[in-house]
Residue frames as a rotation matrix with the C-alpha (Angstrom) as fourth column:
MET 1
0.562 0.827 0.000 0.00
0.827 -0.562 0.000 0.00
0.000 0.000 -1.000 0.00
THR 2
0.545 -0.397 -0.738 2.74
0.128 -0.831 0.541 2.48
-0.828 -0.390 -0.402 0.93
ARG 3
-0.508 -0.770 0.386 4.60
0.516 0.087 0.852 1.78
-0.690 0.632 0.353 -2.31
PHE 4
-0.074 0.569 0.819 1.70
0.959 -0.186 0.215 3.49
0.274 0.801 -0.532 -4.17
LEU 5
0.637 0.371 -0.676 1.79
0.631 -0.755 0.180 6.64
-0.443 -0.541 -0.715 -2.03
LEU 6
-0.260 -0.819 -0.511 4.99
0.209 -0.565 0.798 8.09
-0.943 0.101 0.318 -3.53
PRO 7
-0.842 -0.022 0.540 3.85
0.540 -0.028 0.841 7.77
-0.003 0.999 0.035 -7.19
LEU 8
0.195 0.977 0.090 0.40
0.947 -0.212 0.243 9.06
0.256 0.038 -0.966 -6.20
GLY 9
0.426 -0.108 -0.898 1.98
0.511 -0.791 0.337 12.07
-0.747 -0.602 -0.282 -4.44
ILE 10
-0.682 -0.718 -0.138 4.15
0.230 -0.390 0.891 12.85
-0.694 0.576 0.431 -7.47
PHE 11
-0.565 0.556 0.609 1.15
0.778 0.113 0.618 12.54
0.275 0.823 -0.497 -9.77
LEU 12
0.492 0.800 -0.343 -0.94
0.869 -0.474 0.142 14.90
-0.049 -0.368 -0.928 -7.61
ALA 13
0.026 -0.571 -0.820 1.91
0.308 -0.776 0.550 17.45
-0.951 -0.267 0.156 -7.51
LEU 14
-0.880 -0.352 0.320 2.11
0.380 -0.115 0.918 17.36
-0.287 0.929 0.234 -11.31
VAL 15
-0.102 0.933 0.346 -1.65
0.935 -0.029 0.353 17.88
0.339 0.360 -0.869 -11.58
VAL 16
0.528 0.256 -0.810 -1.42
0.640 -0.746 0.181 20.92
-0.558 -0.614 -0.558 -9.29
PHE 17
-0.414 -0.765 -0.494 1.44
0.146 -0.591 0.793 22.43
-0.898 0.256 0.357 -11.35
LEU 18
-0.776 0.208 0.595 -0.46
0.625 0.133 0.769 21.78
0.081 0.969 -0.233 -14.58
ALA 19
0.289 0.955 -0.066 -3.60
0.950 -0.278 0.143 23.45
0.118 -0.104 -0.988 -13.20
LEU 20
0.322 -0.248 -0.914 -1.59
0.379 -0.851 0.365 26.49
-0.868 -0.464 -0.180 -12.09
GLY 21
-0.724 -0.690 -0.012 0.12
0.221 -0.248 0.943 26.72
-0.654 0.680 0.331 -15.48
LEU 22
-0.492 0.614 0.617 -3.15
0.843 0.159 0.514 26.57
0.218 0.773 -0.596 -17.37
ASN 23
0.553 0.737 -0.389 -4.42
0.817 -0.571 0.080 29.59
-0.163 -0.363 -0.918 -15.44
LEU 24
-0.238 -0.709 -0.664 -1.51
0.401 -0.694 0.598 31.83
-0.885 -0.124 0.449 -16.49
ASN 25
0.820 0.478 -0.315 -1.91
-0.021 -0.524 -0.851 34.45
-0.572 0.705 -0.420 -19.21
PRO 26
0.309 -0.755 0.578 0.50
0.890 0.444 0.103 33.71
-0.334 0.482 0.810 -22.11
ARG 27
0.545 -0.078 0.835 0.53
0.464 -0.801 -0.378 37.44
0.698 0.593 -0.400 -23.01
GLU 28
0.836 -0.222 0.501 2.16
-0.509 -0.655 0.558 38.20
0.204 -0.722 -0.661 -19.67
VAL 29
0.632 -0.731 -0.258 5.47
0.680 0.682 -0.268 36.45
0.372 -0.007 0.928 -20.22
PRO 30
0.795 -0.361 -0.487 7.94
0.129 -0.684 0.718 38.22
-0.592 -0.634 -0.498 -17.95
SER 31
0.767 -0.573 0.289 10.73
0.257 -0.139 -0.956 39.97
0.588 0.808 0.041 -19.81
PRO 32
0.307 -0.735 -0.605 14.22
0.927 0.085 0.367 40.17
-0.218 -0.673 0.707 -18.34
LEU 33
-0.505 -0.547 0.668 14.58
0.740 -0.673 0.009 43.52
0.445 0.499 0.744 -20.14
VAL 34
0.545 0.739 0.396 11.89
0.363 -0.634 0.683 45.39
0.756 -0.228 -0.614 -18.20
ASP 35
0.983 -0.173 -0.060 13.57
-0.052 -0.577 0.815 48.02
-0.175 -0.798 -0.576 -16.00
LYS 36
0.081 -0.981 0.174 16.84
0.565 0.190 0.803 47.58
-0.821 0.033 0.570 -17.91
PRO 37
-0.264 -0.229 -0.937 18.34
-0.489 -0.806 0.334 49.77
-0.832 0.546 0.101 -20.66
ALA 38
0.842 0.539 0.011 16.88
-0.207 0.342 -0.917 49.16
-0.498 0.770 0.400 -24.11
PRO 39
0.186 -0.814 0.550 19.45
0.672 0.514 0.533 47.34
-0.717 0.270 0.643 -26.24
PHE 40
-0.221 -0.382 -0.898 21.42
-0.384 -0.812 0.440 49.55
-0.896 0.442 0.032 -28.59
PHE 41
0.295 0.199 0.934 20.52
0.757 0.548 -0.356 49.41
-0.583 0.812 0.011 -32.27
GLN 42
-0.181 -0.297 -0.938 21.78
-0.483 -0.804 0.347 51.16
-0.857 0.516 0.002 -35.35
ALA 43
-0.398 0.174 0.901 20.06
0.644 0.752 0.139 50.17
-0.653 0.636 -0.412 -38.56
PRO 44
-0.980 0.062 0.187 18.73
0.113 -0.600 0.792 51.58
0.161 0.797 0.581 -41.81
ALA 45
-0.437 0.892 -0.117 15.30
-0.532 -0.361 -0.766 53.18
-0.725 -0.272 0.632 -41.90
LEU 46
-0.149 0.469 0.871 12.71
0.525 0.784 -0.332 51.12
-0.838 0.407 -0.363 -43.75
ALA 47
0.777 0.601 0.187 11.62
0.485 -0.383 -0.786 53.94
-0.401 0.702 -0.589 -46.08
ARG 48
0.822 -0.565 -0.071 15.04
-0.531 -0.715 -0.456 55.58
0.207 0.412 -0.887 -46.38
PRO 49
0.862 -0.464 -0.207 17.81
0.485 0.872 0.067 52.96
0.149 -0.158 0.976 -46.62
GLU 50
0.047 -0.885 0.463 20.44
0.411 -0.405 -0.817 55.69
0.910 0.229 0.345 -46.73
ALA 51
0.100 0.075 0.992 19.34
-0.713 -0.690 0.124 56.99
0.694 -0.720 -0.015 -43.30
THR 52
-0.527 -0.343 -0.778 20.41
0.293 0.786 -0.545 55.30
0.798 -0.515 -0.314 -40.09
LEU 53
0.498 0.680 0.539 18.21
-0.447 -0.331 0.831 55.08
0.743 -0.654 0.139 -37.00
ARG 54
-0.566 -0.705 -0.427 19.77
0.119 0.443 -0.889 54.56
0.816 -0.554 -0.167 -33.58
ARG 55
0.245 0.600 -0.762 18.35
0.864 0.221 0.452 53.95
0.440 -0.769 -0.464 -30.15
ASP 56
-0.421 -0.516 -0.746 20.44
0.837 -0.538 -0.100 56.86
-0.350 -0.666 0.658 -28.85
ASP 57
-0.863 0.175 0.473 18.60
0.167 -0.785 0.596 59.27
0.476 0.594 0.649 -31.18
LEU 58
0.077 0.997 -0.032 15.49
0.215 0.015 0.977 58.63
0.974 -0.082 -0.213 -29.07
LEU 59
-0.337 -0.259 -0.905 17.01
0.923 0.100 -0.372 59.31
0.187 -0.961 0.205 -25.65
GLY 60
-0.987 -0.021 -0.162 15.43
0.075 -0.938 -0.339 62.22
-0.145 -0.346 0.927 -23.79
GLN 61
-0.356 0.924 -0.137 11.88
-0.916 -0.316 0.248 61.28
0.185 0.214 0.959 -24.78
VAL 62
-0.293 0.401 0.868 9.39
-0.289 0.828 -0.480 58.55
-0.911 -0.391 -0.127 -23.96
TRP 63
-0.307 0.161 -0.938 8.73
-0.950 0.001 0.311 56.32
0.051 0.987 0.152 -26.98
LEU 64
0.475 0.479 0.738 7.11
-0.418 0.861 -0.290 53.08
-0.774 -0.170 0.609 -28.06
LEU 65
-0.649 -0.603 -0.464 8.82
-0.737 0.345 0.582 50.41
-0.190 0.720 -0.668 -30.13
ASN 66
0.424 0.841 0.336 6.35
-0.590 0.538 -0.601 48.26
-0.687 0.057 0.725 -32.04
VAL 67
-0.728 -0.663 0.177 7.70
-0.363 0.591 0.721 45.08
-0.582 0.461 -0.670 -33.67
TRP 68
0.422 0.906 -0.020 5.74
-0.376 0.155 -0.914 44.21
-0.825 0.393 0.406 -36.82
ALA 69
-0.784 -0.592 0.185 5.99
-0.057 0.366 0.929 42.48
-0.618 0.718 -0.321 -40.20
SER 70
-0.404 0.633 -0.660 3.99
-0.914 -0.314 0.259 42.42
-0.043 0.708 0.705 -43.42
TRP 71
-0.505 0.155 -0.849 3.62
-0.256 0.913 0.319 38.63
0.825 0.378 -0.421 -43.14
CYS 72
-0.986 0.058 -0.154 2.11
0.164 0.272 -0.948 38.85
-0.013 -0.961 -0.278 -39.63
GLY 73
-0.330 0.942 0.068 -1.63
0.542 0.130 0.830 38.18
0.773 0.311 -0.554 -39.42
ALA 74
0.223 0.391 -0.893 -1.97
0.970 -0.179 0.164 39.57
-0.095 -0.903 -0.419 -35.89
CYS 75
-0.721 -0.530 -0.447 -0.21
0.462 -0.848 0.261 42.77
-0.517 -0.018 0.856 -37.02
ARG 76
-0.744 0.535 0.400 -3.09
0.274 -0.302 0.913 43.29
0.609 0.789 0.079 -39.46
ASP 77
0.256 0.869 -0.424 -5.54
0.789 0.066 0.611 43.21
0.558 -0.491 -0.669 -36.54
GLU 78
0.075 -0.335 -0.939 -3.37
0.881 -0.418 0.219 45.57
-0.466 -0.844 0.264 -34.47
HIS 79
-0.646 -0.575 0.503 -2.66
0.758 -0.561 0.332 48.10
0.091 0.596 0.798 -37.21
PRO 80
0.066 0.703 0.708 -5.88
0.414 -0.665 0.622 50.20
0.908 0.252 -0.335 -37.01
VAL 81
0.802 0.157 -0.576 -5.30
0.597 -0.169 0.784 50.56
0.026 -0.973 -0.230 -33.26
LEU 82
-0.145 -0.951 -0.273 -1.78
0.849 -0.261 0.459 51.88
-0.508 -0.166 0.845 -33.94
VAL 83
-0.515 0.022 0.857 -3.02
0.657 -0.632 0.411 54.28
0.551 0.775 0.311 -36.62
ASP 84
0.568 0.793 0.220 -5.60
0.389 -0.494 0.778 55.69
0.726 -0.356 -0.589 -34.18
PHE 85
0.613 -0.418 -0.671 -3.02
0.711 -0.078 0.698 55.93
-0.344 -0.905 0.249 -31.39
ALA 86
-0.437 -0.873 0.217 -0.51
0.876 -0.358 0.323 57.75
-0.204 0.331 0.921 -33.63
ARG 87
-0.145 0.476 0.867 -3.19
0.574 -0.674 0.465 60.31
0.806 0.565 -0.176 -34.64
ARG 88
0.710 0.614 0.345 -4.04
0.069 -0.548 0.833 61.32
0.701 -0.568 -0.431 -31.08
ALA 89
0.791 -0.446 -0.419 -0.88
0.548 0.212 0.809 60.64
-0.272 -0.869 0.412 -29.05
LYS 90
0.813 -0.577 -0.076 2.20
-0.576 -0.780 -0.245 62.78
0.082 0.243 -0.967 -28.76
THR 91
0.282 -0.717 0.638 4.42
-0.379 0.528 0.760 59.81
-0.881 -0.456 -0.123 -27.89
PRO 92
-0.113 -0.384 -0.917 6.60
-0.993 0.029 0.110 58.76
-0.016 0.923 -0.384 -30.85
LEU 93
0.679 0.318 0.662 5.77
-0.250 0.948 -0.199 55.33
-0.691 -0.030 0.723 -32.22
ILE 94
-0.193 -0.825 -0.530 8.82
-0.951 0.023 0.310 53.66
-0.243 0.564 -0.789 -33.77
GLY 95
0.863 0.497 -0.090 8.35
-0.498 0.811 -0.307 50.53
-0.079 0.310 0.948 -35.88
LEU 96
-0.336 -0.904 0.266 10.73
-0.694 0.428 0.579 47.61
-0.637 0.010 -0.771 -36.03
ASN 97
0.577 0.501 -0.645 10.10
-0.815 0.399 -0.419 45.83
0.047 0.768 0.639 -39.32
TYR 98
-0.028 -0.544 0.839 11.13
-0.747 0.569 0.344 42.33
-0.664 -0.617 -0.422 -38.26
LYS 99
-0.610 -0.342 0.715 12.40
0.075 0.873 0.481 39.57
-0.789 0.347 -0.507 -40.60
ASP 100
0.532 0.846 0.031 10.63
0.265 -0.131 -0.955 41.10
-0.804 0.516 -0.294 -43.56
GLN 101
-0.216 -0.486 0.847 11.35
0.976 -0.084 0.201 42.19
-0.026 0.870 0.493 -47.13
ARG 102
-0.790 -0.157 -0.593 11.78
0.254 -0.963 -0.084 45.95
-0.558 -0.217 0.801 -47.54
ASP 103
-0.884 0.461 -0.082 9.38
-0.275 -0.370 0.887 46.17
0.378 0.807 0.454 -50.51
ALA 104
-0.278 0.808 -0.519 6.72
0.583 0.571 0.578 44.10
0.763 -0.142 -0.630 -48.72
GLY 105
-0.325 0.098 -0.941 6.94
0.897 -0.282 -0.340 46.26
-0.299 -0.954 0.004 -45.60
LEU 106
-0.909 -0.052 -0.415 6.70
-0.045 -0.975 0.220 49.50
-0.415 0.218 0.883 -47.57
ALA 107
-0.710 0.692 -0.131 3.73
-0.115 0.069 0.991 48.22
0.694 0.719 0.030 -49.61
TRP 108
-0.256 0.599 -0.759 2.01
0.862 0.497 0.101 47.06
0.438 -0.628 -0.643 -46.42
LEU 109
-0.486 0.018 -0.874 2.33
0.613 -0.705 -0.356 50.52
-0.623 -0.709 0.332 -44.83
LYS 110
-0.968 0.131 -0.214 1.24
-0.241 -0.717 0.654 52.25
-0.068 0.685 0.726 -48.03
ALA 111
-0.542 0.798 -0.265 -1.92
0.171 0.414 0.894 50.14
0.823 0.439 -0.361 -48.24
ARG 112
0.121 0.615 -0.779 -2.87
0.855 0.334 0.397 50.41
0.505 -0.714 -0.486 -44.54
GLY 113
0.811 0.051 0.582 -1.43
-0.156 -0.941 0.300 53.75
0.563 -0.334 -0.756 -43.46
ASP 114
-0.064 -0.937 -0.344 1.83
0.496 0.269 -0.825 54.44
0.866 -0.223 0.448 -41.67
PRO 115
0.881 0.472 -0.029 1.43
0.240 -0.395 0.887 55.15
0.407 -0.788 -0.461 -37.94
TYR 116
0.440 -0.793 -0.421 5.18
0.868 0.256 0.424 55.19
-0.229 -0.553 0.802 -37.29
ARG 117
0.749 -0.355 -0.560 7.33
-0.290 -0.935 0.205 58.26
-0.596 0.009 -0.803 -36.91
ASP 118
-0.011 -0.734 -0.679 9.95
-0.984 0.127 -0.121 55.98
0.176 0.668 -0.724 -38.43
SER 119
0.946 0.242 0.217 10.56
-0.277 0.950 0.145 52.27
-0.171 -0.197 0.965 -38.91
VAL 120
-0.106 -0.986 0.130 13.83
-0.845 0.158 0.511 50.45
-0.524 -0.056 -0.850 -38.42
PHE 121
0.611 0.250 -0.751 14.51
-0.687 0.639 -0.346 47.72
0.394 0.727 0.562 -40.98
ASP 122
-0.153 -0.585 0.797 15.61
-0.857 0.479 0.187 44.45
-0.491 -0.654 -0.575 -39.32
PRO 123
0.305 0.379 -0.874 15.63
-0.876 0.472 -0.101 41.83
0.374 0.796 0.476 -42.13
ASP 124
-0.286 -0.486 -0.826 17.67
-0.163 0.874 -0.458 39.21
0.944 0.003 -0.329 -40.28
GLY 125
0.649 0.721 -0.243 15.99
0.134 0.206 0.969 39.73
0.749 -0.661 0.037 -36.89
ARG 126
-0.286 -0.859 -0.425 19.14
0.650 0.152 -0.745 40.64
0.704 -0.489 0.515 -34.96
ILE 127
-0.730 0.095 0.677 17.63
-0.422 -0.842 -0.337 43.70
0.538 -0.531 0.655 -33.31
GLY 128
0.356 0.934 -0.001 14.54
-0.651 0.249 0.717 41.66
0.670 -0.254 0.697 -32.43
ILE 129
0.353 -0.320 -0.880 16.74
0.484 0.867 -0.121 39.01
0.801 -0.383 0.460 -30.84
ASP 130
-0.723 -0.683 0.106 18.48
0.305 -0.453 -0.838 41.67
0.620 -0.573 0.536 -28.73
TYR 131
-0.522 0.624 0.581 15.05
-0.769 -0.640 -0.004 42.83
0.369 -0.448 0.814 -27.52
GLY 132
-0.901 0.121 0.417 13.99
-0.159 0.801 -0.576 39.29
-0.404 -0.586 -0.702 -26.68
VAL 133
-0.216 0.855 -0.472 11.20
-0.972 -0.233 0.022 39.21
-0.091 0.464 0.881 -29.27
TYR 134
-0.458 0.191 0.868 9.18
-0.131 0.952 -0.278 35.98
-0.879 -0.241 -0.411 -29.06
GLY 135
-0.376 0.433 0.819 7.07
0.913 0.324 0.248 36.79
-0.159 0.841 -0.517 -32.11
VAL 136
-0.996 0.073 0.050 5.24
-0.059 -0.966 0.252 39.63
0.067 0.248 0.966 -33.75
PRO 137
0.243 -0.304 0.921 3.63
-0.010 -0.950 -0.311 41.89
0.970 0.066 -0.234 -32.81
GLU 138
0.159 -0.210 -0.965 5.28
0.985 0.100 0.141 43.02
0.067 -0.972 0.223 -29.60
THR 139
0.476 0.057 0.878 5.41
0.175 -0.984 -0.031 46.52
0.862 0.168 -0.479 -28.14
PHE 140
-0.152 -0.625 -0.766 7.86
0.970 0.054 -0.237 48.12
0.190 -0.779 0.598 -25.72
VAL 141
0.906 0.284 0.313 7.48
0.196 -0.938 0.286 51.33
0.374 -0.198 -0.906 -23.73
VAL 142
-0.018 -0.985 -0.173 10.85
0.930 0.047 -0.364 53.05
0.367 -0.168 0.915 -23.28
ASP 143
0.708 0.305 -0.637 11.42
0.607 -0.723 0.328 55.98
-0.361 -0.620 -0.697 -20.91
ARG 144
0.960 -0.275 -0.045 13.49
-0.270 -0.882 -0.385 59.15
0.066 0.382 -0.922 -21.39
ALA 145
0.226 -0.926 0.303 16.66
-0.797 0.003 0.604 57.46
-0.560 -0.378 -0.737 -20.10
GLY 146
-0.130 -0.240 -0.962 16.27
-0.873 0.488 -0.003 54.59
0.470 0.839 -0.273 -22.58
VAL 147
-0.897 -0.117 0.426 15.01
-0.360 0.753 -0.551 52.08
-0.256 -0.647 -0.718 -20.02
ILE 148
-0.555 0.733 -0.394 12.31
-0.050 0.443 0.895 49.59
0.831 0.516 -0.209 -21.01
ARG 149
-0.770 0.331 0.546 9.36
-0.633 -0.285 -0.720 50.05
-0.083 -0.900 0.429 -18.66
TYR 150
0.125 0.858 0.498 6.79
-0.481 0.491 -0.726 47.71
-0.868 -0.149 0.474 -20.20
LYS 151
-0.893 -0.294 -0.341 6.54
-0.441 0.420 0.793 44.93
-0.089 0.859 -0.505 -22.78
HIS 152
0.145 0.965 0.220 3.32
-0.647 0.260 -0.717 43.77
-0.749 -0.038 0.662 -24.38
ILE 153
-0.895 -0.377 0.239 3.27
-0.114 0.711 0.694 40.50
-0.432 0.594 -0.679 -26.31
GLY 154
-0.345 0.783 0.518 0.65
0.886 0.454 -0.096 40.18
-0.310 0.426 -0.850 -29.03
PRO 155
-0.345 0.258 0.902 -1.54
0.609 -0.670 0.425 42.74
0.714 0.696 0.074 -30.76
LEU 156
-0.976 0.091 -0.200 -2.36
0.081 -0.695 -0.714 45.95
-0.204 -0.713 0.671 -28.95
THR 157
-0.198 0.967 0.160 -6.04
0.896 0.113 0.430 46.53
0.398 0.228 -0.889 -28.37
PRO 158
0.005 0.261 0.965 -7.85
-0.076 -0.962 0.261 49.72
0.997 -0.075 0.015 -27.42
GLU 159
0.918 0.393 -0.047 -8.27
-0.008 0.137 0.991 48.25
0.396 -0.909 0.129 -23.92
VAL 160
0.387 -0.859 -0.334 -4.56
0.922 0.357 0.151 47.53
-0.011 -0.366 0.930 -23.47
LEU 161
-0.390 -0.510 0.766 -3.73
0.550 -0.797 -0.251 51.06
0.739 0.323 0.591 -24.61
LYS 162
0.235 0.607 0.759 -6.33
-0.260 -0.713 0.651 52.64
0.937 -0.350 -0.010 -22.33
ASP 163
0.952 0.305 -0.013 -5.74
-0.087 0.309 0.947 50.48
0.293 -0.901 0.321 -19.25
ARG 164
0.655 -0.745 -0.126 -1.98
0.656 0.478 0.585 49.87
-0.375 -0.466 0.801 -19.32
ILE 165
-0.123 -0.834 0.538 0.05
0.984 -0.175 -0.046 51.82
0.133 0.523 0.842 -21.84
GLU 166
0.131 0.203 0.970 -1.53
0.320 -0.935 0.153 55.29
0.939 0.290 -0.187 -21.75
PRO 167
0.984 0.168 0.056 -1.47
0.004 -0.334 0.942 55.53
0.176 -0.927 -0.330 -17.92
LEU 168
0.430 -0.899 -0.081 2.19
0.764 0.314 0.564 54.49
-0.481 -0.304 0.822 -17.99
LEU 169
-0.142 -0.466 0.873 2.95
0.863 -0.491 -0.122 57.07
0.485 0.736 0.471 -20.69
ARG 170
0.619 0.424 0.662 1.27
0.062 -0.866 0.496 59.81
0.783 -0.266 -0.562 -18.60
LYS 171
0.937 -0.303 -0.175 3.34
0.212 0.094 0.973 58.78
-0.279 -0.948 0.152 -15.58
LEU 172
0.144 -0.957 0.252 6.60
0.916 0.225 0.331 58.71
-0.374 0.183 0.909 -17.56
ASP 173
-0.072 -0.108 0.992 5.87
0.715 -0.698 -0.024 62.06
0.695 0.707 0.128 -19.26
ALA 174
0.863 0.499 -0.082 5.11
0.398 -0.572 0.717 63.80
0.311 -0.651 -0.692 -15.94
């Protein structure tokens, strides 16, 4: 009888861990970069390959980095939210065109509208890797000192903007 207690105890512990894991929100994956300096980047602009964009050019202001791609279905859902945000917000929205073709990214923005103050072109995904990108879309809030203060995985929604990002932006801009 006692020889069955140990396997039963292990089985019950596994069931408890599984139940706890199933109740977690996959969009709230903790990022080791939150509260740490945003990784440095220096890359060509999507629309102007001769121009270079650098993280350091954005220091001194609060900004959002939105990782997107023309091949991303969820980015299509998120895009109208970004266009609306860019129209009414003063916070610069910087795009990171991730693992994409330049022509495809430009055509995508032309067809849907371009909410970005500028987009960095990252065809091989190296900048995305430095930022710990799991997939697209992802959005980072970066403060004036260049420190990442928030990371959102998945498409932004009006609710996420209203409840999480905009209050944080007001706090950081104060």
